[in-house]
C-alpha positions in Angstrom: 84.1 153.2 92.6 86.6 155.5 94.8 86.1 155.6 98.3 85.0 159.1 98.5 82.5 158.4 96.0 81.3 155.3 97.7 80.9 157.2 100.9 79.2 160.1 99.0 76.6 157.4 97.7 76.1 155.7 101.0 75.3 158.9 103.1 73.1 159.8 100.1 71.3 156.9 100.3 70.7 156.9 103.7 69.7 160.6 103.6 67.1 159.7 101.5 65.8 156.5 103.3 65.9 158.4 106.4 63.7 161.0 104.8 61.5 158.6 103.3 61.3 156.5 106.6 59.9 159.1 108.7 56.5 159.0 106.7 56.1 155.5 105.5 58.2 153.6 108.0 57.3 155.3 111.2 60.8 155.9 112.0 61.8 157.4 115.9 64.8 159.1 115.2 67.6 159.8 113.0 71.0 160.9 114.5 74.9 161.8 113.4 77.6 159.8 114.7 81.0 161.2 115.5 83.9 159.4 117.1 86.9 157.7 117.5 88.6 154.2 117.6 90.1 152.5 120.6 93.1 151.0 121.8 93.3 147.5 123.2 91.6 148.6 126.6 88.6 146.6 126.1 87.7 143.8 123.7 89.7 144.5 120.9 93.2 143.3 120.2 95.3 146.1 118.6 95.1 149.6 118.5 93.1 151.4 116.1 93.1 154.9 118.3 93.9 157.2 115.1 90.5 156.2 113.5 88.0 158.5 112.6 84.4 157.4 112.7 81.3 159.3 111.2 77.8 158.4 110.2 74.1 158.1 110.9 72.1 156.0 113.0 68.3 154.9 112.0 65.8 153.8 114.7 62.7 152.2 114.7 60.3 151.5 117.7 58.9 148.0 118.6 56.3 146.4 120.4 58.6 143.9 122.1 59.0 145.5 125.4 56.7 143.0 126.8 58.7 140.2 125.1 61.8 140.8 127.2 59.7 141.9 130.5 62.3 139.9 132.4 65.0 142.4 131.5 62.7 144.7 132.8 63.2 147.0 129.5 61.3 150.2 129.0 61.7 150.1 125.0 63.2 148.0 122.3 64.3 149.5 119.1 65.4 148.3 115.8 68.5 150.1 115.0 70.4 150.7 111.7 74.0 152.0 111.8 75.8 153.3 108.8 79.2 154.4 109.4 82.7 155.4 107.5 85.9 154.4 109.7 89.1 156.3 108.4 92.6 155.3 109.8 95.6 157.5 109.9 98.1 155.4 108.2 97.3 156.3 104.7 97.3 152.7 103.3 94.5 150.8 101.1 93.5 149.0 104.2 92.5 152.1 106.2 89.0 152.9 105.2 86.2 151.1 106.2 82.5 151.0 105.6 80.5 149.5 108.2 76.6 148.7 107.8 74.8 147.4 111.4 71.4 146.0 112.1 71.0 145.7 115.9 67.7 145.1 118.5 68.4 147.7 121.2 67.1 147.8 124.5 66.5 151.0 126.5 66.2 151.4 130.2 64.7 155.1 130.5 64.8 157.1 133.9 62.5 159.4 135.1 64.8 162.2 134.8 65.3 161.9 130.9 68.7 159.6 131.5 69.0 156.6 129.7 71.0 153.2 129.1 70.8 151.4 126.1 72.2 147.7 125.0 72.2 146.5 121.7 73.3 143.1 119.9 72.9 142.4 116.3 74.8 141.5 112.8 77.1 144.0 110.7 78.6 143.7 107.2 82.0 145.5 106.7 83.2 146.7 103.3 86.4 144.4 103.7 88.1 142.2 106.1 91.1 144.0 107.1 91.3 147.3 108.6 94.5 149.1 109.3 96.7 146.2 110.9 93.7 144.1 112.3 92.6 141.1 109.8 89.3 140.1 110.6 87.8 136.4 110.0 85.4 137.6 107.5 83.2 140.8 106.4 80.3 139.5 108.3 80.5 139.9 112.3 78.3 140.4 115.1 77.8 144.3 116.9 77.6 145.2 120.2 76.3 148.6 121.3 76.5 149.8 124.9 75.3 153.5 125.8 74.4 156.2 128.4 72.4 159.2 127.4 70.4 161.8 127.9 67.0 163.2 126.3 67.7 167.0 126.1 64.2 168.1 125.3 61.1 166.9 123.0 63.2 166.5 120.1 66.6 165.9 120.9 69.0 163.1 122.7 72.6 162.7 123.2 74.5 159.3 123.8 77.9 158.3 124.5 78.3 154.6 122.5 80.4 152.0 122.9 80.3 149.7 119.5 82.2 146.6 119.2 82.1 144.5 115.7 83.7 141.0 115.9 82.7 137.3 115.1 82.2 136.3 118.4 84.4 133.8 119.0 83.0 131.6 116.1 86.2 131.6 113.8 89.9 132.5 114.5 91.2 135.1 114.3 88.6 137.1 116.1 90.5 140.8 117.0 87.4 142.6 116.8 87.1 146.6 116.5 86.1 148.8 119.2 84.9 152.5 118.8 83.7 155.2 121.0 81.4 157.5 119.4 78.8 160.3 120.1 75.4 160.0 118.6 73.2 163.3 118.5 69.6 162.0 117.8 66.7 164.1 116.5 63.3 162.7 117.6 60.2 162.4 115.4 
C-alpha cells in the first residue's frame, strides 16, 4: 500500500470510527490537528522543523478525576491521536504515521481557559524519520497544552507533543511537534 493510500485509509477509518463513536461510545470531542515539527530547543536531539503534521484527535471523558484528587485536576480524558508527519527531504523515511493513546488531565479555569497534560503510548509506522533514528516503533507519548473553550461546541488549543522511549533504550532522540487542535464538542 502506498503512503498516499495508507493515509487515505487511516483518515477514512478514523472518520467512520468517530461518527460511530459519537453514539456508541459517548465520545466527548473530535478534532483536527495541524502543526509543524520542532527543532532541538526542547527534548529532541535533531531538527525536524520542516515537518508538516496533520491528523485527528478523538477524546472520551472518564470518571477518574477523583482518583487524581491530589493533582487537583478538574477532568480526565482518554485521548486517541492519529497523525501523519511529512518531512521535506523527499526520502523514503520522510513520512511517518503516528497513533497514540494517552490519559489527559485537564485543569479548567472559570473563564474557559484550560491547561492539559497527558502521558501514554505511541505506535509509529517506522523507527526512522528523516535523520532521526529511534530505538523502535513503540514509544511513549507526552502531550502538554493551553487552550480556550470558544463556545458551547468548539475549543482551540496549542499543544506540544513529544514521542520517545523515555530513556528505556538507546538511542533516545525523540520527536517533537507543535500543533494547533480545533475540537468539536459533542
